[in-house]
C-alpha positions as a printed Julia matrix, in Angstrom:
275×3 Matrix{Float64}:
 -10.21  -37.5    10.71
 -11.46  -36.72   14.22
 -14.12  -39.45   14.05
 -11.38  -41.94   13.14
  -9.54  -40.95   16.34
  -6.76  -39.14   14.48
  -5.51  -36.0    16.18
  -5.14  -33.1    13.72
  -2.1   -30.89   14.15
  -2.38  -27.13   14.39
  -1.37  -26.76   10.73
  -4.33  -28.92    9.65
  -6.8   -26.84   11.65
  -5.37  -23.58   10.33
  -5.48  -24.77    6.71
  -9.14  -25.74    7.12
 -10.03  -22.44    8.83
  -8.34  -20.44    6.06
 -10.21  -22.47    3.43
 -13.56  -21.84    5.13
 -12.83  -18.11    5.46
 -11.73  -17.83    1.82
 -14.99  -19.46    0.76
 -17.02  -17.04    2.88
 -18.01  -19.79    5.33
 -17.13  -17.75    8.4
 -19.59  -19.51   10.74
 -18.11  -22.89    9.81
 -14.6   -21.5    10.35
 -15.63  -20.13   13.75
 -17.15  -23.49   14.73
 -13.92  -25.3    13.83
 -11.88  -22.66   15.63
 -13.95  -23.16   18.8
 -13.48  -26.92   18.54
  -9.74  -26.38   18.15
  -9.73  -24.08   21.17
 -11.85  -26.2    23.52
 -11.45  -29.8    22.35
  -8.07  -29.88   20.68
  -4.87  -30.99   22.39
  -2.2   -28.6    23.63
  -0.14  -29.12   20.47
  -3.09  -28.01   18.37
  -4.17  -25.01   20.45
  -4.72  -21.78   18.48
  -1.67  -19.59   18.06
  -1.66  -15.8    17.81
  -1.65  -16.19   14.02
  -4.74  -18.43   14.14
  -6.57  -15.87   16.26
  -5.61  -13.13   13.79
  -6.99  -15.1    10.84
 -10.28  -15.7    12.63
 -10.65  -12.13   13.92
 -10.0   -10.6    10.48
 -12.52  -13.0     8.91
 -15.14  -11.91   11.46
 -14.36   -8.25   10.7
 -14.8    -8.89    6.99
 -18.19  -10.46    7.75
 -19.14   -7.36    9.79
 -19.27   -9.33   13.05
 -17.34   -6.73   15.01
 -18.65   -7.63   18.46
 -17.35  -11.16   18.01
 -14.0    -9.75   16.85
 -13.34   -8.01   20.13
 -14.78  -10.86   22.18
 -12.27  -13.16   20.52
  -9.45  -10.68   21.13
 -10.41  -10.65   24.81
 -10.58  -14.47   24.88
  -7.15  -14.56   23.3
  -5.62  -12.64   26.19
  -7.53  -14.57   28.86
  -6.19  -17.85   27.4
  -2.64  -16.6    27.85
  -2.06  -16.14   24.12
  -0.94  -12.53   24.24
  -1.03  -10.48   21.02
   2.4    -9.37   19.85
   3.43   -6.7    17.35
   2.81   -9.03   14.41
  -0.66   -9.93   15.69
  -1.69   -6.29   16.05
  -0.31   -5.44   12.61
  -2.15   -8.36   11.02
  -5.39   -7.28   12.68
  -5.01   -3.63   11.68
  -4.04   -4.43    8.1
  -6.89   -6.93    7.74
  -9.46   -4.5     9.16
  -8.19   -1.67    6.96
  -8.39   -3.84    3.86
 -12.07   -4.57    4.51
 -12.8    -0.92    5.34
 -13.39   -1.38    9.09
 -11.44    1.73   10.06
 -13.15    2.41   13.4
 -12.31   -1.11   14.54
  -8.76   -0.76   13.21
  -8.28    2.5    15.15
  -9.55    0.74   18.27
  -6.9    -1.96   17.8
  -4.3     0.75   17.11
  -5.06    2.42   20.45
  -4.92   -0.93   22.23
  -1.62   -1.67   20.53
  -0.14    1.5    22.04
  -1.5     0.67   25.5
   0.05   -2.8    25.26
   3.48   -1.24   24.86
   3.81   -1.61   21.09
   3.96    1.88   19.55
   2.62    1.75   15.97
   5.32    2.06   13.32
   5.23    3.53    9.83
   4.05    0.26    8.25
   1.02    0.22   10.56
   0.13    3.84    9.84
   0.56    3.3     6.1
  -2.1     0.56    6.23
  -4.61    3.22    7.28
  -3.27    5.76    4.81
  -3.59    3.34    1.91
  -7.33    3.01    2.6
  -7.83    6.77    2.91
  -5.91    7.49   -0.3
  -7.65    4.7    -2.23
 -11.01    6.25   -1.34
  -9.71    9.82   -1.84
 -10.43   10.83    1.75
  -7.95   13.69    1.71
  -8.88   15.26    5.06
  -8.62   11.92    6.87
  -5.27   11.23    5.19
  -3.83   14.61    6.2
  -5.11   14.2     9.75
  -3.45   10.78    9.96
  -0.13   12.25    8.8
  -0.33   14.85   11.57
  -1.08   12.1    14.07
   1.97   10.16   12.88
   4.28   13.14   13.29
   2.85   13.92   16.75
   3.61   10.3    17.7
   7.23   10.86   16.55
   6.76    8.46   13.64
   8.29   10.06   10.56
   6.36    9.61    7.29
   8.2     7.44    4.77
   8.72    7.88    1.03
   5.78    5.52    0.53
   3.62    7.74    2.76
   4.32   10.82    0.65
   3.98    8.89   -2.62
   0.48    7.7    -1.68
  -0.54   11.23   -0.75
   0.77   12.75   -3.97
  -0.83   10.08   -6.13
  -4.18   10.69   -4.42
  -4.07   14.44   -5.07
  -3.01   13.98   -8.71
  -5.89   11.54   -9.22
  -8.21   14.16   -7.7
  -6.88   16.72  -10.2
  -5.37   18.83   -7.4
  -1.8    19.2    -8.6
  -1.12   22.14   -6.25
  -1.84   19.98   -3.21
   0.38   17.2    -4.56
   3.17   19.76   -4.93
   2.57   20.92   -1.35
   3.14   17.33   -0.22
   6.36   17.23   -2.24
   7.56   20.44   -0.56
   6.69   19.0     2.86
   8.65   15.88    1.94
  11.72   17.98    1.09
  11.25   20.08    4.23
  11.35   16.94    6.4
  14.45   15.75    4.51
  12.78   12.64    3.14
  14.8    11.63    0.08
  12.82   11.32   -3.14
  12.88    7.85   -4.71
  12.45    7.05   -8.4
   8.82    6.14   -7.62
   8.34    9.7    -6.35
   9.65   11.18   -9.57
   7.5     8.86  -11.68
   4.34    9.82   -9.79
   5.12   13.54  -10.03
   6.2    13.61  -13.68
   3.24   11.58  -14.89
   0.83   13.5   -12.64
   2.12   16.88  -13.81
   1.79   15.9   -17.47
  -1.79   14.8   -16.82
  -2.54   18.15  -15.18
  -1.02   20.13  -18.05
   2.07   21.24  -16.1
   4.44   20.19  -18.89
   7.31   22.58  -18.06
   7.5    21.44  -14.45
   7.21   17.78  -15.53
  10.05   18.2   -18.04
  12.23   19.92  -15.43
  11.76   16.96  -13.09
  12.54   14.59  -15.94
  15.84   16.42  -16.49
  16.53   15.97  -12.77
  16.02   12.2   -13.17
  18.45   12.16  -16.09
  21.04   14.3   -14.26
  20.86   12.04  -11.21
  21.31    8.99  -13.47
  18.13    7.36  -12.15
  16.39    4.43  -13.84
  12.7     4.78  -14.7
  10.64    1.6   -14.85
  10.08    0.62  -18.49
   6.33    1.03  -18.09
   6.73    4.64  -16.91
   9.43    5.33  -19.47
   6.99    4.22  -22.17
   4.15    6.34  -20.72
   6.32    9.45  -20.32
   7.65    9.14  -23.87
   4.05    9.13  -25.1
   3.34   12.28  -23.08
   6.42   13.99  -24.55
   5.3    12.96  -28.01
   1.84   14.42  -27.39
   3.34   17.82  -26.57
   5.93   17.59  -29.36
   9.0    17.95  -27.12
  11.6    16.32  -29.39
  14.54   17.5   -27.3
  13.22   15.78  -24.18
  12.4    12.63  -26.19
  16.01   12.48  -27.41
  17.53   13.13  -23.96
  15.33   10.56  -22.26
  15.8     7.85  -24.9
  19.6     8.31  -24.8
  19.54    8.16  -21.01
  17.38    5.03  -20.87
  19.64    3.18  -23.33
  21.94    2.63  -20.34
  19.31    0.47  -18.7
  17.25   -1.18  -21.45
  17.7    -2.85  -24.81
  19.3    -0.3   -27.14
  17.37   -1.31  -30.24
  14.07   -1.26  -28.36
  14.67    2.2   -26.93
  15.88    3.59  -30.26
  12.98    2.05  -32.19
  10.49    3.48  -29.75
  12.12    6.92  -29.83
  12.16    7.01  -33.65
   8.53    5.93  -33.83
   7.49    8.63  -31.4
   9.52   11.31  -33.21
   7.85   10.42  -36.5
   4.46   10.51  -34.84
   5.22   13.88  -33.24
   6.49   15.39  -36.52
   3.41   14.1   -38.32
   1.13   15.72  -35.76
   2.96   19.05  -35.99
   2.66   19.13  -39.79
  -1.11   18.76  -39.66
């Protein structure tokens, strides 16, 4: 295209850069980016989004020095990073596990006059929880609160899920208590995580009590979790809870499906108890 004297638009460059990065051809993407930056016309100059794509690709390739060189070049060219740019960089670096670099961008974000919000902090937390780095996750939550950024429902849900997966139900319950203390309203996702996690940890009474709370508050479980919880109730032979839950869920899902499932599970439970 260039050899034929056609002038590519910014969209064309960006599409090619994304394709190179997706294929792992970061050097080729960087070469095209540099051509776009130095040889392209004003209408095809890199935007903040283009810089973000290139910087995240370099981070993924473990070329961190080039990442921050490009971030510096970005500012010197008058293309100042905005909130979206910083968030894209932090999320991209977190996703590829470059937490030190992401923290560096987080600090710079604050100095640039863009205080990190809950979405930004949750990017970090997602990585910590996925890798079960409990101490780092708790430290980050403290940092959020000190920065006057209140943890969200999603923040607490990630923490509780991590502790349940680690088999530490007591720590998950501590997070739930902290959530209530800070007046963060529980969502249906919160109940699903807690009920399923408590069943897995053998805390059936507490799990059933929370299930009753869901029913009393007329909340709708996702069908997948409804199915999984019914299986757990069947395993412990709690026919009363099976009946209450199936009757409750008939409000939200196909009546015949819910009834058929409930009957099947009751028969299975009765059969197990007779053995």
